[in-house]
C-alpha positions in Angstrom: -16.8 -10.6 -11.6 -14.7 -8.8 -9.1 -12.0 -10.6 -6.6 -11.1 -9.2 -3.9 -8.6 -11.2 -2.2 -7.6 -10.1 2.1 -11.2 -10.1 2.5 -11.5 -11.4 5.5 -9.3 -7.8 6.8 -9.8 -4.2 7.8 -10.4 -3.3 4.6 -11.5 -6.4 2.5 -14.0 -6.8 4.6 -15.0 -2.9 4.5 -15.4 -3.0 1.0 -17.0 -6.7 0.3 -20.0 -4.7 2.7 -20.0 -1.8 0.3 -20.3 -3.6 -2.5 -23.0 -5.8 -1.3 -24.9 -2.8 -0.5 -24.3 -1.6 -4.6 -25.6 -4.9 -5.4 -22.6 -6.3 -7.3 -21.3 -9.6 -7.8 -17.7 -10.3 -6.0 -16.0 -13.5 -5.3 -14.2 -13.6 -1.9 -11.1 -14.6 -1.1 -10.8 -15.9 2.1 -8.1 -18.6 3.3 -10.7 -20.3 5.7 -14.5 -19.7 4.6 -15.7 -16.9 6.9 -19.5 -17.8 9.1 -21.0 -15.0 6.6 -20.5 -14.1 3.6 -22.3 -10.6 1.8 -24.6 -10.8 -0.3 -23.4 -10.7 -4.0 -20.8 -12.5 -3.0 -19.1 -15.9 -3.8 -16.2 -17.6 -1.0 -13.4 -19.3 -2.7 -10.2 -19.8 -1.1 -7.0 -17.7 -1.7 -4.2 -18.5 0.4 -0.5 -16.3 -0.8 1.1 -19.3 0.6 -0.7 -22.2 -1.7 -0.4 -20.9 -4.5 -2.6 -23.9 -6.4 -4.9 -21.7 -4.9 -5.1 -18.6 -7.1 -6.0 -20.2 -10.6 -9.0 -21.2 -9.2 -9.9 -18.1 -7.5 -8.9 -15.8 -10.2 -11.0 -17.8 -13.2 -14.2 -15.4 -14.6 -12.2 -12.3 -13.0 -12.8 -9.4 -14.8 -11.1 -6.8 -12.1 -9.5 -7.9 -8.9 -8.5 -5.9 -6.2 -5.0 -6.7 -4.7 -3.5 -6.3 -1.3 -2.1 -8.1 1.6 0.0 -7.8 4.9 3.2 -7.7 3.9 2.8 -6.7 -0.3 6.0 -9.5 -1.6 3.3 -11.9 -2.9 1.4 -9.1 -4.9 3.8 -9.6 -7.7 3.2 -13.3 -8.0 -0.1 -12.5 -7.9 -0.4 -9.3 -10.9 1.9 -12.2 -13.3 -0.8 -15.2 -12.5 -4.1 -12.7 -12.5 -2.7 -11.6 -16.3 -2.1 -15.2 -17.3 -6.0 -16.3 -16.3 -7.3 -13.1 -18.4 -7.8 -10.5 -15.2 -8.0 -7.5 -17.8 -8.7 -4.8 -14.4 -6.7 -4.7 -11.3 -7.2 -2.4 -8.5 -4.1 -1.9 -5.5 -4.7 -1.0 -2.2 -1.2 1.1 -1.9 -0.4 3.4 0.7 0.2 7.2 0.8 4.0 8.7 -0.1 4.1 5.6 -1.9 7.9 4.9 -3.2 8.7 8.3 -1.3 12.5 8.1 -0.7 13.0 6.7 2.7 9.3 6.0 3.3 9.9 2.1 3.7 6.5 0.9 3.6 6.1 3.2 0.3 9.2 1.8 -1.1 7.7 -2.1 -1.1 3.9 -1.4 -2.7 5.4 1.0 -5.5 7.2 -2.9 -6.2 4.6 -3.9 -6.6 2.8 -0.8 -8.2 5.2 -1.2 -11.0 4.8 -5.2 -11.5 1.5 -4.0 -12.2 1.6 -1.2 -14.6 4.3 -3.2 -16.6 1.5 -5.5 -17.1 -0.1 -3.9 -19.4 -3.1 -4.8 -17.3 -5.7 -1.6 -17.0 -5.1 -0.1 -12.7 -5.5 1.9 -10.4 -4.7 2.4 -7.1 -5.9 3.1 -3.6 -3.3 5.1 -1.6 -4.4 6.0 1.6 -3.6 7.2 4.6 -3.5 4.7 8.1 -5.7 3.5 8.9 -8.2 4.5 12.0 -8.7 1.2 12.8 -5.4 0.7 14.3 -6.0 2.4 17.4 -7.8 -0.9 17.4 -5.5 -3.6 16.4 -2.4 -2.1 17.4 -3.4 0.3 20.3 -6.6 -1.3 21.5 -5.5 -4.3 24.3 -3.0 -1.9 26.2 -6.2 0.8 26.4 -8.2 -1.4 27.9 -5.7 -3.0 30.5 -3.7 0.0 31.2 -5.6 3.1 30.0 -3.1 4.2 27.9 -1.3 3.9 24.1 2.6 3.7 23.3 3.7 5.3 20.2 7.4 6.4 19.3 5.5 9.1 16.8 6.3 11.6 18.9 3.7 14.3 18.4 3.4 13.8 14.4 0.0 14.8 13.3 -1.9 11.5 10.4 -4.7 12.6 8.4 -5.8 9.1 9.1 -8.7 7.8 7.2 -10.8 5.3 8.9 -11.2 1.8 7.0 -14.6 1.8 5.9 -14.0 5.3 3.5 -12.0 3.2 2.8 -13.9 0.4 2.0 -16.4 2.7 0.1 -14.3 4.0 -2.3 -13.2 -0.1 -3.1 -16.2 -0.6 -4.3 -17.1 2.3 -6.6 -13.9 2.2 -8.3 -14.1 -1.6 -8.8 -18.3 -1.5 -9.5 -17.1 1.7 -11.6 -15.2 2.7 -15.5 -13.5 5.4 -15.9 -11.2 5.6 -12.7 -8.4 3.5 -15.3 -4.3 5.0 -14.7 -5.1 6.7 -11.8 -3.6 7.3 -8.5 -6.2 8.4 -5.9 -4.0 9.8 -2.1 -7.3 9.2 0.5 -7.1 10.9 3.5 -9.5 11.3 7.4 -11.1 15.1 6.9 -7.9 16.0 9.8 -3.9 15.6 11.2 -4.4 14.7 14.2 -1.5 13.8 16.4 -2.0 11.0 19.3 -1.9 13.5 22.3 -4.9 14.4 20.9 -6.3 10.8 19.5 -6.6 10.4 23.2 -7.8 13.3 24.1 -11.2 12.4 21.9 -11.0 8.4 23.7 -11.2 10.5 27.1 -14.2 12.3 26.0 -16.0 9.3 24.4 -15.0 6.9 26.9 -15.7 8.9 29.9 -12.3 7.9 31.4 -8.9 9.1 31.0 -6.9 7.8 27.9 -3.2 8.5 27.8 -0.1 8.4 25.1 2.5 7.8 26.4 5.3 8.6 24.1 8.9 5.8 23.7 12.2 5.9 21.6 12.6 3.8 18.5 14.4 1.7 20.5 11.9 0.9 23.4 9.1 0.9 20.3 10.6 -1.7 17.9 11.5 -4.0 21.8 7.6 -3.9 22.0 6.8 -5.0 18.7 9.3 -7.6 18.6 8.3 -9.1 22.0 4.7 -9.1 21.3 5.4 -11.2 17.3 6.0 -9.0 15.0 8.8 -9.8 12.5 12.2 -7.7 12.8 12.3 -6.7 8.7 7.7 -5.8 10.1 8.8 -4.0 13.2 11.8 -2.0 11.2 9.2 -0.8 9.0 7.3 0.7 11.8 9.6 2.3 13.6 10.3 3.6 10.0 6.5 4.5 9.7 6.3 6.8 13.0 10.0 8.3 12.2 8.1 9.6 8.9 4.7 10.8 11.1 7.2 12.8 13.4 8.8 14.6 10.5 5.0 15.6 9.0 5.5 13.1 5.8 1.3 11.6 6.6 0.0 15.3 8.0 -1.1 16.3 4.9 -5.0 16.7 3.4 -6.0 15.2 0.7 -10.3 16.1 -0.9 -9.3 12.5 -3.7 -11.2 10.7 -0.6 -14.3 13.9 0.3 -14.5 13.7 -3.5 -14.9 10.0 -4.5 -17.5 8.6 -1.8 -19.9 12.1 -2.5 -19.5 13.1 1.2 -16.5 14.1 4.8 -14.6 11.2 4.9 -15.8 10.4 8.6 -13.9 12.3 11.2 -11.8 10.5 14.3 -14.2 11.1 16.5 -17.3 9.5 15.0 -14.9 6.6 14.3 -14.0 6.8 18.0 -18.4 6.8 19.0 -19.1 4.0 17.0 -16.5 1.5 18.4 -15.9 2.2 22.0 -16.5 -0.8 22.9 -13.7 -2.2 21.2 -11.6 -0.4 23.9 -13.7 -1.6 27.0 
């Protein structure tokens, strides 16, 4: 049995679809039950803020797909998984995990180390930024203003489609032979936000503008939208790393695991065009 944590999220939902397509049995953890669970899956309540939901969700599980928005709960989940008899953990981490001067990477590395020290078999998936973030975090202003804002300047990022991350996760979860490996997952090209704006303009048939702003302006906007200050600071740090070129590198590992090139941003934009209309 495979347990997906965060099964309603950007990556978790895609992993559930990909596991279903493979005919795998899995348990999908949700804070609240979704209207539809993909074929082969069973829904189970799993709320990190309710520790009593962990043991029932983990009962009979052999492989755990571990992810969370804030990373902080993951150490406790690893401990509970060990106690429940889980054999293997596949953790969704982040590209450059543990790299000095990268806040999100430091958070994820702590969780990775907890997995390593647990004695359980492990695999780490380390994706670059998700293409879906252009919808999740920028979609509102693109729809309302035909513009989006960031303090990443002209930094390039080899972002990857969450559907490809989900497909990689499903393969790793359903197969043996990935233990003790960390996979860097990137898209096929490194793009700056001006290039993304040009692509969106072509696909949507109207001009979309990228507006560079300062770190201070970015943090003020994030906090004003309800983002906790510590998380807003981490996002500012991420944009600084984008400016420094740290996330422009390309890795062949997504291609190798998928058996084909990961999706290009233009294909992603065509597939999700209605999200910005």
